[in-house]
N, C-alpha and C positions, 0 to 999 in steps of 0.2 A: 502219414503213410505215403510211400513212394511207389509209383507204378512204372514198370519197365515194359515197353511195347517192342516186341521183336517177333520175327518169324520163328517157327519152331526149331529151325536148324541151330539157333543160338541158345535155346532154352537150357540145354544141359550145361553149357559153358557158364552161362549166367548163374544158374542155381549152384554150381560148384563154387563159384566165387563168393556168393552170398552165404553159403553154408560154412565158410571158413571163419566167419565171425559169429560168435555165440548169440543165438536168439535173434539175429538180424532178420531171419526169414519172417518173423512176426511183424516186421515193419515194412517189408518190401514184397511186392507181388509181381510176378512175371505174367504177361498177357500176350496172347497170340494176336499180332497186329492185323492178321487177315480175318480174324473173327470179331474183333472189337476195335472200333475206330478210336485212336488216341484222343484223350481230352486235351483241349487247348489250355493246359495249365502247367505252371512251373513245377508242380508235384509229379510230373511225368518225365520219363527219359525215353528216347527213341534209339533203337539200334538199327543202323542202315549200312549195308556194305562193310560190315566189320568196324564201324565207327559209332561213337556215341554222339547223338544229336539232341537238340533241345527244341520242343515246340514253342511257338509264340504263346506267351502267357496272357490269354484273353480273360482268364478267370481272376487275374490280379492277386495271385497267391504270394507273390514276392515283389520287391521293387522292380521297375521296368528296365533293368540293366540287361543288355543282350550279351550272352556268352558266345564263344566262337561257334562257327557254323557246324563244325564237327571236330572231335578229338579221337585219338586212337583208342580202341577198346582194349584196355589192359586191366589187370586186377586192381592196381593202385589207382588208376584214373577212375574206374567205376566206383570203387569204395570211397574215394575222396569226394566224388560228386554226390553219392548217396548220403554220406554223413553231412555234407553241407546242406543238402535239401532237408535233412532231419534236424537242422540247426545245431548240429554238434560239430563246431568248427575246430575244436581241439583234435578230435579224431580225424577230421579231414586233413588237418595239417600233418598229422603223423604219417598219413599215406602219401602225401604229395610233396612234403618239404624237400626231399632229396631227388625224387624222380621227375617232378613236374611243378616246380615252384611258381612258374608263370600262371598255371591253371589255378593254383591255390590263391594267388593274388587276385585273380578275376573273381573267384568265389567269395573272397574276403571283401571285395567291394560291395557285394550284395549284403553281406553281414553288416558292414559299416553303415550302409544306407538304411538298413532296418533299425540299427541302434541310434541313428541320428549323429553318427560320427563323421567329421569332415573328411573329404577326399580332395586331394590336389589334382587338377586336370592333367598335370604333367606325369602323374602316375599311370595313366592309361596307356596301353600298348596296342600296337597294330602290326599286322603282317603285310599290309599294303596290297592285298588283293582287292578286287571290286567290292566283295561282301564286307571285307574288313574295313574298307574306307567308309562304307555306309555305317557299319557297326560303331566305328570310332566317333563319327559325327553324332549319331544318336546318343551314345553313352556320354559324350562330352556335354550334350544338352542336359541329360539326366543329372550328371554330376554337378554341372554349373547351377542347377536349380536345387536339387535335393541334397547334394553333398557339400554345398558351400556354407561357410559361416556367415553371420549377419554382416560382418565387415567386408567379406570377399564377394558377396552376391552381386552379380552383374547381369541384369535382365537382358540387356542388349546382346551380350555374348551368348547367353543361353538361347535366345531367339535365333541368332545367327547359326548356331550349330544345328538346331532343330530344322531350320530351313535347308541347310546343306544336306542333312540326312534325308529329307523329303526328295531332294533332287537326285540323290545317289541310291535311293531304295531299289533293291534288285527285283522286287515283285510288288504288285498292288497290295498284297497282304502286309508286307513290311512297311510300305508307305502308310497304310492305314494305322498300323501299330504306332508309328512315330507321330502321325497326325493327331491321334488321340492324346498322346502325352503333351504335344505342343498346345493343343486346345485347352487341356486342363491347366497348363501353365498360363495361358492367356486369361482364362477365367479367374485364376488366383490374382492376376495383375489387374483385375476389374476391366477387362477388355472382352466382354461377352459377345459383342457384335463381330469382332475379328474371329473369335473362336467358332461362332456359329457358321460363318462363311466357309471357314476351312473344313469343318465337319460336313456341311451340306455338299461341298464339292467332292470330298472324299467318298461320300456315300454313293456317288454316281459310278464308282468303280465296281468291277466284278469281285465281290468279296464273299468270304464265308459267312454263315449265319452268326457265328460268334463275333466276328469282326463288326458286322452290322449292328448287333445288339449293343456292343460296348461303345460304338460311335454314337448311337442314339442315346445311350445313357449319359454321355458327355454333352450331347446336344441339348437335352432337356435341362441340364445344369446351366448351360449358357442362357437358354431362354428364361429360366427361373431368375437368373441374375438381372436380366433385362426388364423384368416386370416392375411396374411402378403404378401407384395410385393415380387416376382410376384405372383399374385393370381392364385390359382389352379382352372382351369376351372371345374373340376369334383366337387370340394367343392362348388363352386359358384352355380352350378346347383342343388346340394343337398340342399343348403341353400334356393334357390328360390322356390324349390318344397315344402319344409317344411313350409316356410313363406306363400305360397299360401294356403296350407291346413288349417293353423291356421286362416288366413284371412277370408276364406269362412265360418268357424265356427263362428267367431266373428260377421260377418255380419248377419248370421242367428239368433244369440242370441241378436242382436240389441245393441251391446256394442260399441257405436259410438266412444267414446274416445279411447278405446283400439284399435279399428279398425284404427283410425287415426295414433296412435303411430306405429302400425304395417305397415301401408302404408309408413310412414317415413322411417322405417328400410328397407322396400322393395325398396324404392327409392335409398337408399345408396347402397344396393347390386346390383341393376340394373346399377348404376353408375360404380361400380367396374367391372361389366361385359361389360362395354362400350355400354350398351343398353340405349342410351341417351334419346330417345323419351319415352321409357317405364318408365324410372326413372322420367322424368319430369311429366308424367301423374300421377304417385303415389304421388309425392310431391304436385301437384295442388289439388288432391283429399283430401289429408291430411289437407292442408291449409283451404280448404272449410269447412271441418268438425270442425276444431278448431275454425274458425271464428263463425260458428253457435253456438258452445258451449261457446263462449265468453272467450276464453283462449288465451289472447294476448302473453304470454310467449311461449306457444307451437307454435303459429303462427310464432313468431319470430325465434324460433329454427328451424322450417321447412324452413323458408325463408333463413336462414343461410346455411342449407344443400343444398337447391336449388341453392343458389349462387355458392357454390362449384361445383355443377354439371354443371351449365352454364359456369363457368370459365374453367372447364376441357374440356367441349365440344368445347369452343372457341379455346382452345390451340390445339385441335386435327384437326385444319384446317377449323374451322367455326368461323372466327373472328367477324361475325355479332352478336354473342352472348355476346361479351364483355360488350356492353352497358347494356343489360338486366341483366347481372350478377352484374354489378355495382349498378344498380337500386335496385335489390333484396337485396344486402348486405346493402344498405343505409336504406331500410325499416327495416331490422333486427337490425341495430345498434341504431334505435330509442328506442328499448327495452333493448338491450345489451349495455348499456352505460359504459363509462370508470369507473364511480363510482360504478355501480351495479355489473357488471361482467367484471372486467378488462382483464382477460385472453381471453374471447371470443371477447371482443372489440379489443384487440391487434391482434388476428388472422384475424378478419375482415379487420383491417387496413393493415395487411400484404397482404391479397388478393387484396385489393383495390390498393395498391402500384403496384402490378404486372399488374393488369388490366389497370390502367391509363398509364402504360409504353407502353402498346401494343395496346391500343384502336385505331381503324382506324379513321382517320380524315384528313382533308386537312393539308398541310405542315405548313402553317402559325399558325395553332393552336397547333402544336406539342409541342412548348415550354410551353404553358399553361398546357397541360396535364402532361408534365414532372415535372412541379412545384408541381402540385397536387399529382402526384405519389410520389415524394420525400417527401412531407409533410406527406403522409400516412405511408411511411416506418419509418420516424422519430417518428411518434406517436406510432407505434408498438414497436420500440426500447426503448421508454421511459418505457414501461411495461416489455417487454422481455429483461431484463438486463443480462449481461454476468454472473453476480454472481448468480442471483436467477433462471434464465431460460436459462442455457447455450445451450441446444439443440435448443430451439426455437430462441435464439439470433443468433446462427450460421446460421440457415435457413434463417432468415430475412436478415442477412448480405450478404449471398450468392445471394439471389434474388435481393436485393438492388444494389449490384455490377453489376449483369447482366443488370438491368434496366439502370444503369448509362452508360454502354457501348452503349446503344441504344438511350439515350436521344439526342436531337439535341445539337450541339456544343455550350457550354456555354461561354459567353463573360467574366464572372468574375471568373470562376473556371475551373479547368481541370477535366472533368468527369472521364477520364481514370485513372488518379492518385488517385482520390477518390475511384474508383472501386477497384483498386489494394489494397488499404488500407482495404476495407471491406472484400475482399477475404482473406487477411491475418488474419483478425479478425475471420473469419469463420474457417480457418485452425488451429487456436490455439485450437479451441474446437473439430473439426473433426479430431481427432488423429487416426492414422492407426489401432491401437489395438482395438478401440471401434467402429469406424464408417468408415470402409475401403471403402465402395462404395461411401458414401457421400464425403469422402476426395478426392477420384479419380475425381469425378465430379467437385468439387470446384477447384482442381488443373488444370483440363482441361479448366475451365472457366478463371482461372488466366492466363494461357498461351495464350488464345485467346485475352485477354485484353492487354497483353504485345505486341502482334503483332499489335493491333490497335494503341498502343503508338508509335511503330516504333523505328528505330535506327537513330542516327544522320548520315548524309551523309558523314561527314568528319572524323568520329572517331568510331571505333568499341568498344562498351561497353562490355569489357570482363566480368565484374562482373554480368551484367544482362544476358549475354549469358550463363554463367555457372549456374546461378540460374535457368534459363529456362530448361537447360539440366537436372539438378538434379531433377526438378519437373516432367519432362516428363519421365525420367527413373524410378522415384518412381511410377508413374501411371502404367507403363508397368510391373513393378515387383509386384505391389499390386493388380491390377485389376484382377477380375475373369471373367468379361464379355469380350467376343471376340471383340466387337465393341469398348470398352474402350481401350483395348490393341492396336487395330489398329489406333485409334485416337492418342494415345501416340507415336506410331511409325511414324506417319505422321509428328508430331511436331519435332521429332528427325531428320527426313530427311530434313525438311525445315531449321532447325538450322544448319545442316551440309552444306547445300547450301548457307546459309547466311554467314557463316564463309569463305567459299570458295570465295564468291563474294567480300568480303572485302580484302581477301588476294591478 
């Protein structure tokens, strides 16, 4: 639906043009600009002083390509713009190909950005007025980022154009529009600190409520990317506060899809804060909206995140949630299949492996759950290979080994020996210089498995003893966490007692 905002003096002319196309009035509405404030969306068109103008698209209805400041109000121009906004570019071309081909080219840039088709920066045009200079720099940044091929992508060039656009912006509102795009670009480049600084500076300007909301939406994305374990409580509270502000505005604006996306993020942050019930409420609300909007992939994505929440909740002393977590992951994996999304599929199988290893049930069924758990871990390892996904491979190996030590005793294999093998696989990746904490945890797991394996009663295994001592001493020297150091010291004390007992 396209909305045209104009004073009443233009309504008869506008309606006459719209009525010349059969049934177009069903898709276009004319609104008195003095009675209703135009929405800051690309789905709107403004008529000012006999010219067609375009509001800044703070609702993210289309790619952030800026059209000319104004164009002449003619039948062909208006119909060409309307059909482009209705995503009917063939009809737009019919109206503009002869009378205004440069306008159609501009509209087609938006179409190509939507379709993921490349755009050469040299195709962009400018009339060399002050606004046009700003628009050219902004659009060059957009094209260099969104419209470039993998071979042509030049982040330095995109950053340069965005910076030049900021300097040339004719108003604070335009500066904010470019700043948001620049910040999202920096977030995608894994530079959340730079993005946050730019957004925080821009929020000091005199801006519309819509601009402030979208800048805050980008800001929380930057903060979210900066989060790392252990989570800073002050940062989490700041994140939650900003999310809530943006969420309230999106709900007022009736932007259901964006609201659901925000609820999903709010669920993730609440999970980080260990606010389990709050997080579950956000995820369930998001799933409900995505189901109403018929967006199965978004439903599955939120189910996936909900599964992680329920698994974490279960691990924190609430084992009754293991089954619900497994059911939630199984719903997600119907969309995130091995063929369609192998990495997500592997991560789900990784989680299912851990869940089925710990799911509460009667003893006689433990062996069945162990077999299902082992199969899930093996599924994950088929995708997370040591060569292509070393970090993920090490994580799965570590958790698979942990599960093996808790499986019921196997008749045809030695679970502890298999666990030790997978711990060694993880340790090959988790080297001290790159992953000190992860290495310490895996070393402690390895030592626990060695105790489970035990020593022969009639012979002291010197090589195993020395191997365990070396690993415990490494943890003690490498670990920064007090609890980790204490655990290593306990292992060393037990080893000393073991040697004394054999002596």
